[in-house]
Steps between C-alpha positions, in 0.01 A plus 500: 500500500598277781263673732226442259579130472501468891167670515362261234636210680353604832175567320481166324574315832227685686239495217564124450456418856175720520354313204587164652342593839191630312467169316532301811244714690252485216562128459445424867191730510347342193550153639357580851213710363417225238465236766290726715278607208426141397217517757331749252455236233124482400296436176699605197782648717777224525846459612651631170270796529637572851845490356412735210330735741813528716727546191278801395569650848879476480556864401321600831701260693817620343418849606411382869839306539716777330615674826590176676659382182718810472602478870600119485632518140732793594609298812589207293657693213726711725554204731628273228747760399603552858555134556721490197699809638406692185360781700812513704722522181283781375525712814878420519551629144346827601138445421285688760194350672288767335606385167426142581153589624440711179576182292243316715244759446521510130312159454258621772391778267419269236311266748298807621403598140384139415321464829320851470409414133339171612317682786365767262418308178516130553393355835172707524385368165623135561343500850155613367520259199610205728210566750235533227636191323504288834136603567401440149651150501288428809176677400511522123482811271392827639609402849574745758837689491487504872322295752497764784280798522569864615369831604548837343386856569407768240380824638185430713463151357644173644536196272524125576631277224476120505755438219593624149524240214750494213230643259462824709189382679452593865309245720288578804519883508338702778509898510422679826408861429530752794396855537634690806592161664142386446440184289278600217496188284640157435548367154568141450580331159571137426765620230636798332635505137744759365356676196801695373431822703270387775369202702177334428333338810286194451229352731491802716323579829494862622391552861411867558515601873334800672415584861165301494524227247689318238407420141660224292528570111595197282658557156621279226783721411635842632785720392781540753714814446827500700867577465580134582615323188559120471879565530441680839272240620732224397779694678275526815432131517855399404781430755641870547858358558515352122401833341754702307633832645308707257178316595568536877560870473163552287315275748645695801410833334148375438457395859621829620259694272227290669635597844606142572807350656764440235783354718501160370539569132760779576705249717532260195559799269796616720626144529530476114635857448768490779612157388834644364579638842392187679720274281797747544463482879484105480818493292676721760391255770622220293841665434523578874470118567785432275747782591374555844457297813409170319784495264680218676201282527391217270304593173204292609487698832496831316219380278302399817546836646397657168175308498426592850578866422259485184222343725543759768489777235178375349327443837592852622350648172190278567465624864549874398235465225199482742679730747489773235124468483462487886725803579441694189848536351572472128522137363815613326673487842400144559718418191770761563571430879625140453680583181688793663582288807654235272687758301644670809582167674676384183688829454611497868662159483665574166643821628650306794691277250645794336 
């Protein structure tokens, strides 16, 4: 019973510190981003709209700051107990370092569940809604979901998309049809509307190409049969990083079926799926700072080293991401390598303390 109470006490201290750190990080990010985004004010999109837009994006920001929040929160939570000699009393009374670490890991499990739930079910929807709402405030109803275009391959066809609107209308679509690496036709349409099971192209120009000449055919409407649905096109034109794990896996599978490179969606997929291991390794680093070589320094210094460690961790992952594409190794290793290094270093210093 006493052991359970100690676990609960450790968990409350660590979880409380994590929540405070997350609130501070989100607050600072909101203020800084708000000031920067005031430059986007135009038409019906005012200062209050900027604030509402940033509030809609808070779930995504919460997910982004979660690893750093866990690292600094664990440092502060354990550090405060160390400063009050509570950890010393626990160990003197026979409580092992492993048991203390288990007490720290318990709230981390809760944090991981919350963060993964947000990544799968909340932030993808809020990001898409926030982007559509922002553009609609600027341009009116039926505005574009995204302001950037994209390319996609499907078999022997290559497509160029200008944008997709919130009413499932694609703007500025161009289809390049190849046969044995020879360009056979180019189809351009001002827009394409989704008609439940197929697309309808409007204001179409089809250029037929052969060895001797080209012929242009103009049509008011034309049926376009494709596997690409509005959801897939929206996913294609949306920022890959904000998509849910299931969307990322489906997108990567689709790209592989088309013989295309899928490293980028797989990278973000593994970042989300390996988040429990990432947070556990960061907690081990935080615990090693408290029990290991930094146990005698001031709390502020430990937090400073924790922030530096979190930044290094993020930058190493960001550097390994393009390296996985260049050198051809699995994007999972771009996530696993810094995670495993943190875990091994943390365990090494903890073992030295006994």
